[in-house]
C-alpha positions in Angstrom: -11.1 -16.8 -16.9 -7.3 -16.1 -17.2 -4.9 -15.6 -14.2 -2.9 -12.5 -15.2 0.0 -10.7 -13.2 2.0 -7.6 -13.2 5.3 -6.7 -11.5 6.8 -3.6 -10.3 10.5 -3.8 -9.1 10.3 -6.9 -6.7 6.6 -6.6 -6.1 4.3 -9.0 -8.1 0.3 -9.1 -8.1 -1.7 -11.9 -9.5 -5.3 -11.3 -10.5 -8.2 -12.8 -12.0 -10.8 -10.4 -13.5 -11.4 -7.8 -10.6 -10.0 -10.1 -7.9 -6.5 -10.2 -6.6 -5.2 -13.6 -5.9 -1.8 -13.5 -4.6 1.0 -10.9 -3.8 4.5 -11.5 -3.5 6.9 -8.8 -2.5 10.8 -9.4 -1.5 11.4 -5.6 -0.8 9.8 -3.9 1.8 11.2 -0.4 1.6 10.7 0.7 -2.0 12.8 3.6 -3.0 11.0 6.7 -1.6 8.2 5.2 0.5 8.4 3.6 4.0 5.3 2.4 5.9 5.9 1.2 9.5 5.2 -0.5 11.6 4.1 -3.3 9.5 2.1 -5.3 10.6 0.1 -2.7 12.6 -3.1 -2.6 14.4 -4.2 1.0 14.7 -1.6 3.6 13.0 1.1 3.5 10.4 3.8 6.1 9.9 3.9 7.0 6.3 7.4 8.3 5.4 8.2 9.8 2.0 12.0 9.8 1.6 12.2 12.2 -0.9 11.0 15.7 -0.3 7.4 15.9 -1.8 5.0 18.8 -1.2 1.8 16.9 -0.9 1.1 13.4 -1.7 -2.0 11.0 -1.7 -2.1 7.3 -0.8 -4.7 5.0 -1.6 -5.4 1.7 0.7 -6.8 -1.2 -1.6 -8.1 -4.6 0.1 -7.1 -7.7 -1.6 -10.3 -7.6 -3.9 -8.9 -4.3 -5.3 -11.6 -2.3 -3.6 -10.5 1.3 -2.5 -10.8 1.3 1.1 -9.2 4.7 2.2 -7.6 7.7 0.2 -5.4 10.1 2.1 -3.7 13.3 1.4 -0.2 13.3 3.2 0.9 16.8 4.2 4.1 16.0 5.8 7.0 14.0 5.1 6.2 11.7 8.1 2.5 11.5 8.6 0.8 9.2 11.0 -2.3 7.4 9.4 -5.2 5.8 11.3 -6.1 2.4 9.9 -8.1 1.3 13.0 -11.3 1.0 10.9 -9.7 -1.4 8.6 -10.5 -4.9 8.8 -7.6 -7.5 9.7 -6.0 -8.7 6.8 -3.4 -7.7 4.0 -3.9 -4.4 1.9 -2.1 -2.6 -0.8 -1.0 0.9 -0.3 -0.3 3.0 -3.5 1.5 6.1 -3.6 -0.5 7.9 -6.2 2.0 10.5 -7.5 4.9 8.0 -7.9 2.9 4.8 -8.6 4.7 2.9 -5.9 2.9 0.1 -4.5 3.4 -1.5 -0.9 1.9 -4.3 1.2 0.3 -3.4 4.5 -0.7 -5.9 7.0 -3.5 -5.0 9.4 -3.6 -7.0 12.7 
């Protein structure tokens, strides 16, 4: 099977089939989305810098499996990640196609 990759701004994901092999991001605050603190244990604050009425974020594990889908109602919303296992996750802002790396301690 071939190893493929895609790049968005300064964020690169290498994958083989349905499995994510590696990520590399050099920019932590992508234009309109900030997730902090990162790394985190129980909660993260999702901050959309631009004004959006309603946004959705999706949290994927490193195998590409959707772990959580959340509708963000406020510009700064606290998101519970306590049920996620320790590891690295990809957070995708659905309406803007931004992707962010989240480390769960």
